[in-house]
Structures are given as C-alpha cells and as structure tokens.
C-alpha positions in Angstrom: -75.6 -5.8 35.6 -76.7 -5.0 32.0 -75.3 -1.8 30.6 -78.4 -0.5 28.8 -76.5 2.5 27.6 -74.4 0.4 25.2 -77.5 -1.2 23.7 -79.1 2.3 23.3 -76.0 3.6 21.6 -75.9 0.6 19.2 -79.5 1.1 18.3 -78.9 4.8 17.7 -75.9 4.1 15.4 -78.0 1.6 13.5 -80.9 4.0 13.1 -78.6 6.7 12.0 -77.0 4.4 9.4 -80.4 3.2 8.1 -81.8 6.7 8.1 -78.9 7.8 6.0 -79.8 5.2 3.4 -83.4 6.1 3.2 -84.7 8.0 0.2 -88.2 8.5 -1.2 -87.7 5.4 -3.2 -86.8 3.2 -0.3 -83.4 2.3 1.1 -80.4 2.7 -1.2 -79.1 -0.6 -2.5 -81.9 -2.6 -0.8 -83.8 -5.3 -2.7 -87.4 -4.0 -3.6 -89.1 -6.7 -1.5 -91.4 -6.1 1.4 -89.5 -8.7 3.5 -86.6 -6.2 3.5 -88.6 -3.3 4.8 -91.3 -4.5 7.2 -89.6 -3.9 10.5 -87.9 -0.6 9.5 -90.7 1.8 10.4 -91.0 0.4 14.0 -87.2 0.4 14.5 -86.9 4.0 13.3 -89.8 5.1 15.4 -88.5 3.5 18.5 -85.2 5.1 18.1 -86.8 8.5 17.9 -86.9 9.2 14.2 -90.6 9.5 13.5 -89.9 11.4 10.2 -87.8 8.6 8.8 -90.4 6.0 10.0 -93.1 7.9 8.2 -91.0 8.2 5.1 -90.3 4.4 5.1 -94.0 3.8 5.5 -94.9 6.0 2.6 -92.6 4.1 0.4 -93.8 0.7 1.6 -97.4 1.8 1.0 -96.7 3.1 -2.5 -94.7 0.0 -3.5 -96.4 -2.9 -1.8 -99.9 -2.0 -0.5 -102.9 -3.1 -2.7 -106.3 -4.6 -2.0 -106.0 -4.2 1.8 -102.7 -6.1 2.1 -98.9 -5.5 1.8 -98.3 -8.0 -0.9 -95.1 -9.9 -1.4 -94.0 -9.8 -5.0 -93.1 -13.0 -6.9 -89.5 -12.5 -6.0 -90.2 -12.1 -2.3 -89.2 -15.1 -0.2 -91.8 -14.5 2.6 -93.4 -17.8 3.3 -97.2 -17.8 3.0 -97.6 -18.2 6.8 -95.4 -15.3 7.5 -97.5 -12.8 5.6 -99.9 -12.0 8.4 -96.9 -11.7 10.8 -95.3 -9.2 8.4 -98.5 -7.2 7.9 -98.8 -7.0 11.7 -95.5 -5.1 11.8 -96.8 -2.6 9.2 
C-alpha cells in the first residue's frame, strides 16, 4: 500500500523551501530563465500556497511575457518544440 502522507509531507517541505526563496524578483539564486520557473506556480498552488503562486506568476509575467508569449531569452535552453509545452503550464 502506498503511504500518500509521506508524499504529501515531502511536497509540503519542498513548497515551504521554494516559498522561502521567492521574492518579488523571482527565486533567490535562480537563473533568470523561464525554463527555471514555468512549473513553480502550479506546484505552489497545488500545495496550498496561492499567494506564493500568484507572486511567482507576477514575476514571470513581468520578466518573460511579451507579444502574447512567455519568451525564452537567448540564454534559455528551452528547445523550440518545448515552448508551447512550457507556455501551457503558465
């Protein structure tokens, strides 16, 4: 039988850790590339931290959103085919 409680506890610890790194300018010590951020809002939201998820989204929008797309910068390693996938998470 699977102990879902241990998975929930691990997710909560990860969300607490990530939330502690989150500032208005993104995650402390995180590369400023959209590939590093695109799953964070969903993860934070699903662990119950809607405020942190919204804060992450605000940063992502300010930093990466233009012309109807979350653009990867020239230093972002997202392959061209992965951009629609990434945008779907956001």
